[in-house]
C-alpha positions as CSV (number, residue, x, y, z in Angstrom):
1,M,-0.5,-37.2,37.9
2,K,2.9,-35.9,37.2
3,V,3.0,-33.8,40.4
4,I,1.7,-36.9,42.8
5,V,5.0,-38.6,40.9
6,Y,7.1,-36.0,41.5
7,N,6.2,-35.1,45.2
8,F,6.5,-39.2,45.3
9,L,10.1,-39.3,43.8
10,W,11.2,-36.5,47.0
11,M,9.5,-38.3,49.6
12,F,11.3,-41.3,48.6
13,G,14.5,-40.2,47.4
14,D,14.3,-38.1,50.8
15,R,14.2,-41.4,52.7
16,I,16.6,-43.3,50.9
17,F,19.7,-40.8,51.5
18,K,18.9,-39.9,54.9
19,M,19.1,-43.9,55.5
20,L,22.9,-43.7,53.7
21,L,24.1,-40.8,55.3
22,A,22.8,-41.8,58.7
23,L,24.2,-45.4,58.2
24,F,28.1,-43.5,57.3
25,V,28.2,-41.3,60.2
26,G,26.1,-43.8,62.3
27,I,28.7,-46.4,61.9
28,W,31.6,-44.1,63.0
29,I,30.1,-42.6,65.6
30,V,28.7,-46.0,67.3
31,R,32.6,-47.2,67.2
32,Y,33.9,-44.0,68.8
33,F,30.8,-44.7,71.7
34,G,31.5,-48.3,72.3
35,P,29.4,-50.9,73.6
36,A,29.0,-49.3,77.1
37,Y,28.5,-45.5,76.3
38,Y,26.3,-46.8,72.7
39,G,24.2,-49.0,75.0
40,K,23.6,-46.5,77.2
41,F,22.5,-44.2,74.5
42,N,20.1,-46.7,73.0
43,Y,18.5,-47.3,76.1
44,V,17.7,-43.7,76.3
45,T,16.4,-43.1,72.7
46,A,14.5,-46.6,72.9
47,W,12.5,-44.9,75.6
48,L,12.5,-41.1,73.7
49,S,11.1,-43.4,71.0
50,I,7.9,-44.4,72.8
51,F,6.9,-40.6,73.7
52,S,7.9,-39.5,70.3
53,I,5.0,-41.4,68.8
54,L,2.5,-40.2,71.7
55,I,3.3,-37.0,71.4
56,P,1.7,-36.3,67.6
57,L,-1.0,-38.8,69.2
58,G,-1.7,-40.6,66.1
59,T,-2.5,-37.4,64.1
60,E,-0.3,-37.0,61.5
61,S,-2.0,-38.4,59.0
62,I,-5.1,-37.1,60.0
63,L,-4.0,-33.8,59.9
64,V,-3.0,-34.2,56.2
65,S,-6.1,-35.6,55.6
66,E,-8.1,-32.4,57.1
67,F,-5.6,-30.2,55.6
68,V,-6.6,-30.9,52.4
69,K,-10.6,-31.4,53.1
70,Y,-10.8,-27.9,55.0
71,E,-8.2,-25.5,53.5
72,S,-10.4,-22.4,53.7
73,D,-9.5,-23.5,57.6
74,R,-5.6,-23.8,57.0
75,D,-5.4,-21.1,60.1
76,S,-7.5,-22.9,62.4
77,L,-6.3,-26.4,61.4
78,L,-2.3,-25.1,61.9
79,A,-3.5,-23.3,65.6
80,S,-5.2,-26.2,67.0
81,G,-2.4,-28.4,65.8
82,F,0.4,-26.2,67.3
83,L,-2.0,-25.9,70.5
84,M,-2.0,-30.3,70.8
85,Y,1.5,-30.7,70.3
86,L,2.9,-27.8,72.5
87,V,0.5,-29.3,75.4
88,S,1.2,-33.3,74.4
89,S,5.1,-32.6,74.0
90,I,5.1,-30.5,77.8
91,F,3.3,-33.7,79.0
92,F,4.9,-36.9,77.7
93,S,8.5,-35.2,77.9
94,V,7.9,-34.6,81.7
95,L,6.8,-38.2,82.0
96,A,9.8,-39.3,80.3
97,V,12.2,-37.9,82.6
98,I,10.5,-38.9,85.3
99,I,10.3,-42.4,83.8
100,I,14.5,-42.4,83.0
101,Y,15.1,-40.6,86.7
102,F,13.7,-43.7,88.1
103,A,15.0,-46.3,85.4
104,R,18.3,-45.4,86.1
105,S,18.5,-43.4,89.7
106,N,22.0,-43.7,90.4
107,D,22.9,-42.5,86.7
108,N,23.4,-38.9,86.0
109,E,24.6,-39.5,82.8
110,S,21.5,-41.2,81.3
111,L,19.6,-38.2,83.0
112,S,21.7,-35.8,80.6
113,I,21.6,-37.7,77.8
114,C,17.5,-37.8,78.2
115,L,17.3,-34.0,78.5
116,V,19.6,-32.9,76.2
117,L,17.6,-35.3,73.5
118,L,14.3,-34.2,74.5
119,M,14.8,-30.0,73.7
120,P,13.8,-31.1,70.4
121,N,10.2,-32.4,71.5
122,F,9.6,-29.4,72.6
123,L,9.4,-27.7,69.6
124,R,7.2,-30.6,67.7
125,S,4.8,-28.1,67.5
126,F,6.8,-26.2,65.3
127,T,6.9,-28.7,62.6
128,I,3.2,-28.8,62.2
129,P,3.5,-26.4,58.7
130,K,4.7,-29.7,57.4
131,Y,1.3,-31.3,57.0
132,Y,0.4,-28.6,55.2
133,F,3.0,-28.9,53.1
134,E,2.3,-32.6,52.3
135,S,-1.5,-32.2,51.6
136,V,-0.6,-29.4,48.9
137,L,2.0,-31.9,47.5
138,K,5.2,-29.6,48.3
139,V,7.4,-31.5,50.0
140,K,10.5,-30.1,48.1
141,K,11.2,-27.5,49.9
142,I,10.7,-29.4,53.3
143,V,13.2,-32.3,51.9
144,I,15.6,-30.0,51.4
145,I,15.5,-27.9,54.7
146,E,16.0,-31.3,56.4
147,N,18.6,-32.9,54.0
148,S,20.6,-29.6,54.2
149,Y,20.8,-29.5,58.3
150,L,21.3,-33.4,57.7
151,I,24.4,-32.8,55.6
152,L,25.5,-29.8,57.5
153,F,25.2,-31.7,60.5
154,S,27.0,-35.0,59.4
155,V,30.1,-32.8,58.5
156,I,29.7,-31.3,61.9
157,K,29.8,-34.9,63.5
158,I,32.8,-36.2,61.4
159,L,34.5,-32.9,62.3
160,L,34.0,-34.2,66.2
161,L,35.1,-37.4,65.3
162,Y,38.1,-36.4,64.3
163,F,39.3,-33.4,67.4
164,K,37.8,-36.6,69.6
165,V,35.4,-34.9,71.8
166,K,33.5,-36.1,74.4
167,P,30.2,-38.2,73.6
168,I,27.8,-35.9,75.0
169,I,28.9,-33.6,72.6
170,F,27.3,-35.5,69.7
171,I,24.1,-36.1,71.6
172,W,23.8,-31.8,71.5
173,M,24.7,-32.2,67.8
174,F,21.7,-35.0,67.6
175,A,19.4,-32.2,69.4
176,L,20.3,-29.3,67.6
177,E,20.0,-30.8,64.2
178,G,15.9,-31.7,64.9
179,I,16.0,-28.0,66.6
180,F,17.2,-26.1,63.7
181,I,15.2,-28.2,61.2
182,S,11.6,-27.6,63.6
183,L,12.7,-23.5,63.5
184,T,13.6,-23.3,59.8
185,I,10.0,-25.2,58.5
186,F,8.0,-22.9,60.9
187,I,10.1,-19.8,59.5
188,Y,9.7,-21.1,55.8
189,Y,5.9,-21.1,56.3
190,N,5.6,-18.0,57.7
191,L,7.4,-16.1,55.0
192,S,5.8,-18.0,52.2
193,H,2.6,-17.7,53.7
194,S,0.1,-15.4,56.2
195,L,1.9,-15.3,59.6
196,F,0.9,-17.7,62.2
197,R,-1.7,-16.8,65.0
198,I,-2.1,-19.3,67.9
199,A,-5.3,-17.4,68.6
200,G,-6.9,-19.3,65.8
201,Y,-6.9,-22.4,68.0
202,S,-10.8,-24.8,68.0
203,I,-11.0,-26.7,71.0
204,V,-13.6,-28.4,69.3
205,R,-11.0,-29.0,66.8
206,I,-8.8,-30.4,68.9
207,K,-11.4,-32.9,70.4
208,E,-12.3,-34.2,67.1
209,L,-8.4,-34.7,65.7
210,I,-8.0,-36.6,68.8
211,S,-10.9,-38.8,68.7
212,K,-10.4,-39.8,64.8
213,S,-6.6,-40.5,65.3
214,F,-7.3,-42.7,68.8
215,P,-6.9,-46.0,66.7
216,L,-4.3,-45.4,64.8
217,L,-2.1,-43.6,68.4
218,L,-3.0,-47.0,70.3
219,A,-1.5,-48.9,66.8
220,N,1.7,-47.1,66.6
221,L,2.3,-47.2,70.4
222,S,1.8,-51.4,70.5
223,V,4.7,-51.3,67.1
224,I,7.4,-49.2,68.4
225,A,6.5,-50.4,72.5
226,Y,7.1,-54.2,70.6
227,M,10.2,-52.9,68.8
228,K,12.3,-51.5,71.4
229,M,10.9,-53.6,74.1
230,D,13.1,-56.0,74.1
231,Q,16.2,-53.1,74.0
232,I,14.9,-51.6,77.2
233,M,14.5,-54.9,79.0
234,V,18.0,-56.0,78.1
235,G,19.2,-52.1,79.4
236,N,17.8,-52.9,82.4
237,L,18.6,-56.8,83.0
238,V,22.3,-57.5,81.5
239,G,23.4,-53.9,81.4
240,D,24.6,-51.2,79.0
241,R,27.6,-53.0,77.4
242,N,25.2,-55.6,76.2
243,L,22.5,-53.2,75.2
244,G,25.6,-51.6,73.0
245,I,26.4,-55.1,71.3
246,Y,22.7,-56.4,70.9
247,S,21.9,-52.8,69.2
248,V,24.8,-52.9,66.6
249,A,22.8,-56.7,66.3
250,V,19.5,-54.9,65.6
251,R,20.5,-52.1,63.9
252,I,22.1,-54.4,60.9
253,S,19.2,-56.5,60.9
254,E,16.4,-53.8,60.9
255,M,18.3,-51.8,58.2
256,W,16.7,-54.2,55.5
257,Y,13.7,-53.5,56.6
258,F,12.4,-51.0,53.8
259,I,12.7,-53.6,51.0
260,P,9.5,-55.1,51.3
261,M,7.8,-52.0,52.0
262,A,8.9,-50.5,49.1
263,I,8.1,-54.0,46.7
264,A,4.6,-54.5,48.6
265,S,3.5,-51.1,48.1
266,S,4.4,-51.3,44.3
267,F,1.8,-54.5,44.9
268,Y,-0.4,-52.2,46.2
269,P,-2.7,-50.8,43.9
270,M,-2.8,-54.1,41.4
271,L,-4.1,-56.0,44.2
272,I,-6.9,-53.2,45.0
273,R,-7.7,-53.4,41.3
274,T,-7.7,-57.1,41.6
275,Y,-9.8,-57.7,44.8
276,A,-12.7,-55.5,43.1
277,D,-12.6,-57.2,40.0
278,N,-11.5,-61.2,40.9
279,S,-11.2,-62.2,44.1
280,V,-9.6,-65.4,43.0
281,K,-7.1,-63.7,41.0
282,Y,-6.3,-61.4,43.7
283,F,-5.5,-64.7,46.1
284,R,-2.8,-65.4,43.4
285,I,-1.3,-62.2,43.0
286,L,-1.3,-61.9,47.0
287,Q,0.6,-65.3,47.0
288,T,3.1,-64.3,44.7
289,L,3.5,-61.1,46.9
290,H,4.6,-63.4,49.7
291,C,6.5,-65.7,47.5
292,Y,8.8,-63.1,46.5
293,L,9.4,-61.7,50.1
294,F,9.5,-64.8,51.5
295,L,12.3,-65.8,48.9
296,L,13.9,-62.3,49.5
297,S,14.5,-62.5,53.1
298,L,15.4,-66.1,53.0
299,C,18.2,-65.3,50.8
300,L,19.3,-62.1,53.0
301,A,19.3,-64.6,56.0
302,I,21.4,-67.4,54.6
303,F,24.0,-64.2,53.5
304,I,24.2,-63.1,57.0
305,Q,25.1,-66.6,58.3
306,F,28.2,-67.2,56.3
307,F,29.1,-63.2,56.0
308,G,27.6,-61.7,59.1
309,T,30.9,-62.0,61.4
310,S,32.9,-60.5,58.3
311,I,30.3,-57.7,58.0
312,V,30.0,-56.8,61.7
313,H,33.8,-56.7,61.9
314,I,34.6,-54.1,58.8
315,L,32.0,-52.1,60.1
316,Y,32.2,-51.7,63.6
317,G,35.3,-53.4,64.7
318,E,36.4,-55.9,67.3
319,Q,34.9,-54.3,70.1
320,F,31.7,-55.8,68.4
321,R,32.3,-58.9,67.5
322,M,29.8,-60.6,69.6
323,S,26.9,-58.7,67.7
324,A,27.9,-60.7,64.8
325,E,26.2,-63.6,67.0
326,I,23.5,-62.4,67.8
327,L,23.1,-61.1,64.3
328,K,22.6,-64.5,63.0
329,V,19.9,-65.5,65.0
330,H,18.2,-61.6,64.8
331,I,18.4,-62.1,61.1
332,W,15.7,-64.8,60.8
333,T,13.2,-62.0,62.6
334,G,13.2,-60.2,59.1
335,V,11.5,-63.5,57.6
336,F,8.7,-62.8,59.1
337,V,8.8,-59.2,59.3
338,F,8.7,-59.5,55.6
339,L,5.8,-61.8,55.7
340,G,4.0,-59.2,57.9
341,V,4.4,-56.5,55.8
342,A,2.7,-58.1,52.3
343,G,-0.1,-59.3,55.2
344,S,-0.8,-55.9,56.0
345,N,-1.7,-54.8,52.6
346,D,-4.4,-57.7,52.8
347,L,-5.7,-56.7,56.0
348,I,-6.0,-52.5,54.5
349,I,-7.6,-53.9,51.1
350,R,-10.1,-56.1,53.2
351,E,-11.0,-53.2,55.8
352,L,-9.9,-55.8,58.6
353,Q,-7.3,-53.2,60.1
354,K,-8.1,-54.0,63.4
355,H,-5.9,-57.5,63.1
356,S,-3.2,-54.8,62.8
357,L,-3.3,-53.6,66.4
358,Y,-4.5,-57.4,67.3
359,K,-1.7,-59.0,66.4
360,S,0.9,-56.2,67.3
361,L,-0.2,-56.7,70.8
362,F,-0.5,-60.4,71.1
363,G,3.3,-60.1,69.8
364,L,4.6,-57.7,72.1
365,S,2.6,-59.7,75.0
366,I,4.6,-62.7,74.1
367,N,7.7,-60.4,73.5
368,L,7.9,-59.2,76.9
369,I,6.9,-62.5,79.1
370,L,9.5,-64.5,76.8
371,N,12.5,-61.4,77.6
372,W,11.4,-61.6,81.0
373,L,11.9,-65.7,81.1
374,L,14.9,-65.6,78.9
375,I,17.3,-62.5,79.4
376,P,18.4,-63.2,83.1
377,G,19.3,-67.2,81.8
378,Y,20.9,-66.1,78.4
379,G,21.3,-62.5,78.0
380,I,21.1,-61.1,74.8
381,F,21.0,-64.4,73.0
382,G,17.6,-64.9,75.2
383,A,16.5,-61.2,74.0
384,A,17.1,-62.2,70.0
385,I,15.3,-65.6,70.5
386,A,12.1,-64.1,72.3
387,T,12.1,-61.4,68.9
388,L,11.9,-64.0,66.6
389,I,9.5,-66.3,68.3
390,S,7.6,-63.2,69.3
391,Q,7.9,-62.1,65.6
392,V,6.6,-65.9,64.5
393,A,3.9,-64.9,66.9
394,S,2.8,-61.9,65.6
395,S,3.1,-61.9,61.4
396,C,2.0,-65.9,61.3
397,L,0.5,-67.6,63.9
398,Y,-1.6,-64.8,65.2
399,Y,-3.8,-64.9,61.7
400,L,-4.9,-69.1,62.6
401,I,-6.9,-67.3,65.6
402,P,-9.5,-65.3,63.6
403,S,-11.2,-67.0,61.2
404,D,-11.0,-63.7,58.5
405,T,-7.4,-63.8,58.7
406,R,-6.6,-67.4,58.4
407,V,-6.5,-67.5,54.6
408,L,-3.1,-65.6,55.5
409,F,-1.6,-67.8,57.4
410,Y,-2.3,-70.8,54.7
411,I,-0.8,-68.5,52.1
412,Q,2.9,-68.2,54.3
413,F,2.9,-71.9,54.7
414,N,2.2,-72.3,50.6
415,C,5.5,-70.2,50.5
416,L,7.6,-73.1,52.1
417,K,6.4,-75.3,48.7
418,I,9.3,-73.8,46.6
419,W,8.9,-76.5,44.3
420,K,5.7,-75.3,43.4
421,Y,7.7,-71.1,42.9
422,P,7.3,-71.7,39.0
423,S,3.4,-71.9,38.9
424,M,2.5,-69.4,41.7
425,L,5.2,-66.4,40.0
426,R,3.6,-66.8,36.7
427,V,0.5,-65.2,37.7
428,L,1.8,-62.0,36.8
């Protein structure tokens, strides 16, 4: 048990540290880029985020599970995963270049950003040992490797800001950081374990991994497409400068999303135990979780209405002042994201995971239609409104459609009855 807790603390601490350092350095880089170049950068990274999800083919958690089950067959799993990632990274990287080339046919700068940022993707196969280390609860070394490079390259980026180099140099730094991390993880595995040999791969095993991971791949793809498609459409329809302004608002709005995940994960073991023993109490605890997250997200949204302008001005400067108005709309999306995270626990416990995919596709469809209708007339305000409405549809209204998820809609509706909170929260 101590090993599990120790491993969790390293992984959780790693995420918090990376988030805070990336936020600190990222703010200065965004200010340096300005709205237009930052918008161009975000347009490319939005596309690459989608292809980065596709490269592992949804096998990350599957590989960890397979290493646990078949540790004696570790070398074959490593070789099979390596070959699978290598082929998929080449295929999807070429596809990404083709899409950026045709989407931005007269924009060599966007193509240059794309080509540089794709370099770490070609080395994604070298990160396969990371999943082995996770399976044996030895992530400490991986965390140290990743954070060492994060600190090193953060210092380099700060120095580059001081010397006022061209923006493309920062893009190279992002790429080199990923390259060095991948190579170091691979070298560390070879030094601490048997020498890696790709000849040990198994086509049968690769097919098994892909067949097991395909539902996860679809779910992950629908989620990332849902999160990034608004930025792609803003870039296509109203230009890079508007996308840069919009992206700053989204960045601030989404930086709080780790909070519901942390709270929901702390409730998760209690919900699992209670569901097996007492379904009535289970739904009461689930209601309590929803109420906590709803109240927290509501306070956050109200706080941004009063202080959003000051936050944007202090962090990003006068050139991004319009981001504050977008933020005041987009922040309300968080209310439904928080509720959606609470509902996801229930879908897993009651083995209704298929609805996670369905509701993401439902939200994505509405998001695409609304963005297409609203952005030409209302610009980035239209994109923020489209994101808000589609999140309401995905995280709340969808649950009314299938009979087995309808209880979640009623639980969410009860969150509006704030006068009943004292009795709801006493269940714990």
